[in-house]
N, C-alpha and C positions, 0 to 999 in steps of 0.2 A: 774473231770478227774485227773489223776496222775499229781502231780506237786511237785518235789523236787528241790533242788538247782542245781543238775547236770542233770536233765531230766525234760522236760515239755511236756504235752500233751494237746492240745486244739482242740475244735470243730470249724472248719472254713467252714461254709456252709455244704456241704455233706461230707467233709473230716475230719478225725482226723489226725492232724499233730503232730507227735512225734519228738521232737527236742532234740538231745544229746547236753548237755551244759557243756562240760569241754574243752573249746577251748585252754586253756593253755597246755593241754597234747593231743591235736588233738582229743578230744572227746573219748579217751580211756575209756573203761568200767571198773568201779570197781564193787565190789559185790553188793552194794546197787543199782547201776544203772541197773545191770542185772535183779535184782528182780523187780525194778520199771518198767523196759521196758516190762517185761512179763505181769505185772498187767495192764499196759496201753493198750497193745494189746488186752488182754482179755476183758477189759472194752469197748474198741471200737467195738469189735466183737459183744458184747451184746447190743450195743446202736442202736436203730432203726433209729436214725438221721444220722448215719454214713454209707455211701456207700463204701468208700475206706479208707485205712490207708496209710499215707505217713510218711516215716522215713527220717530224714535229720539231718545235724549237724550244730552247731553254729560256726561262724568264718570261717577259711580257710580250714577246714577239714571236711570230712564226718565222718570217724571213723578210728582210728589207731589200733583198736582191743582191746585186753585185757590189762589192765594196767600192765606195766612192773614189778611192785612190786608183783603182783599175779603170773606172769610167773616165776619170780626169786624164789618165795617160792615153786612153783611146781617143778622147775628144781632141787632144793636142797632137795626135798623129803618132804617138808612141805605141810600141808593141806591148801587149799585155801578157802574151804567152798563153792566154786562156783558150786559144783554139786548138792547141796541140793535144791530141789524145782524148778530147772531151766530146766532140760533136760528130765524129766519124764512126761508122760509115753512113749514119742516118741523116746527114746533112748538118747545116750550121745552127739550127734552132737549139737553144739551150734546153737541156733536160729532155730532148725528144727521144732519147734512148728508153725512157720510161714507158713509152707507148709500145715498145717491142719487148719489154720485160715480161716473161710468160706468167708471172704471178700477179695477183692483185696488188696495186700500189695505192695506198690510202693516205691522203693528207690529213693530219690532225692539226687543223688551223687553230692554234691556241692564242693567237694575237694578230697583230697587223701583218698582212701579206701584201707587199708592195713591189711594183716593178718586176724584177727577176724573181722575187718571192711569189708574186702573183702568177708568173709563168710556171714556176715550180708547182704551185697548187693545181693549176689547170692541166699540167702534163700528168698529174696523178689520175688514176681511174675514178676515184671517188674522193669527195671532200666532206669530212665531218668538221663542223665549226663550233668553237666555244661561243656561248651566247653573247659574250662581250668582245668577240673578235671582229675584224673587218678586213676588207680587201680593197685595193686600188691599183689601177693600171699604171699610173704615174707618168707614162711616156710623154704625153703632150705637154705636161708641166715642166719637163726637162728639155723641151725643144726636139724631142725624138719622135719617131714614127712607131707604128704598131710592130713591135719586135718579136722575133723568135716564134713566128708562125701564128701569133695571136689574131692577125687579120684573117686567117684561114679557119682557125679553130673556133673562135668565139661566135661568129655568125652561125656555124653549124650547131653549136650547143644552145645558143640563146635566141637566135634570129638576128636579122640584119640591123634593125633599128636599135635593139638593146645593145648589141655589140658596138655600134657607132656611139651611142650614148656613153658607154663606159670608156671607150677609147678616146673620144673627143674631150669629155669633161675631166677625166681622171679623178672623178669624185670618189669619196670614200663610201663604201657600201657595207652596212652592218650585216650581222648574221641573219636576221629574220628576212631582210630584203634579199640577201643572197640566196636564201632558201626559195623565196618566191620566184626569183629570176632563173633559177637553175644553176647558179654558181656553187651552191652548197647542196648536199644530199641529205644531211642530218644536222640538227643543231642540238647541242647538249650543254648543260651547265659546265663551267670550266673544270671543276674537280671531278666531273663524270665523263670527260671527253674520251680519254683512253679506255675507260671501262666500257663505254658504248661501242667503241670499235672492237674491243675484245669479244663482247657478246655477239656482235654481228659476225665476226670471223669464226668464232667457236661454232656457231650454228651452221655455217657453210662447211667448215672442216668436218663436221660430224655427218653431213648428208650429201656432199657434193664431190664429184670427181675432180681432183686438181688438174688432170689432163684436159677434162672438158672445159674447165675455167680458162686454161691457157689457150685452147683452140677457139673458144668463143671470143676471147679478147682479140685474138688475131683477126678473126672474121669481121668483127665490128669495125676495127680501125682500117683494115684493108678495104672493106666494102664502101667506106666513105668516098673512095676515089674510083669506084667501079659502077657500071650500069647494072640494072637488075639482072639481066641475063648472065653476065659474067659472074656476078655474086652468087646467083643460084647454081650455076655450074660448079663453082668452087665449093659451095656448101655441100653439094651432092658428093663430090670427091672426098671431102672431109668426113662426111657421114659414113661412107663406105670404110674409111680408115678407122673411124670410131667403132663401128660394128665388129671389126676384126681385132680390136684391142680387148684385153682381159677385163677392163673396167665395165664394158657393156654387159658381159655375162654376169659379173658380180652385181651390177645394178639390178638386173632382172632377178637373180637369185635372192638378193636381200629383200626385194619387194615381195616375192612369193613366200619367203620364209618369215616375213614380218620382223626383220631385225635390222640394225644399223648396217650400212654398207661398209666394206673394208676395201676401199679403193687404194690403188698404188700411189705412193707419194711422188711428187714431181721433183726431180733432182737433176744432177749434172748429166746423167747418162740417158735421160728420157727427153722426148721432143716436147 
């Protein structure tokens, strides 16, 4: 697995835990970290041992976004190099490739998630937050606009007025309010955060088809941009493919035989 000084990825049971490791700058990304993060996610997606991917930070922060030195260069018209190999083919939005990753990607928000770190958390499929963690969009307080697809994603997840509130004010939102707004899916005590994610993933891994998880994720994100008819037609096609896959027969047999299912792992050679 990927392991550099500022980012480490390790297999822990059925999880790949990717930890950002620049605590002195609140785990802000530099260019090498961005590249290593993409490689770590791709490696985990191809590894049949991995059911889900967890992203978290070292120290007291989740992620403060992009390193200020890169932002200063961009603001002054200099090239950052951060576009090469990071955002394609899914477009320029930072971390958008996570939406196309076939396995669940869960943010373990252990501290402040700000700016690009907020984007990272929102591009994950689920967000588990420590009770003392917080998030902020930051953009407007830096003279910036809603970056990296947040003007598209936030209204769909939270509603228009809540999205505008967070994007306009750039105020800090604590874990309990984040849970109420829909920014967070679970809140746990700081020392129980990763344990809560492990329990959640262990339960799914014991009962749910990894292939079904991947297909459902693709359906949900694809269907945001489709009308009902197109979505229902695609779903019917995907259902026919699912019925032809061995997981469907195994799901039925395990139910009849009253035993845990033995679904095929999702790895490099499988859709």
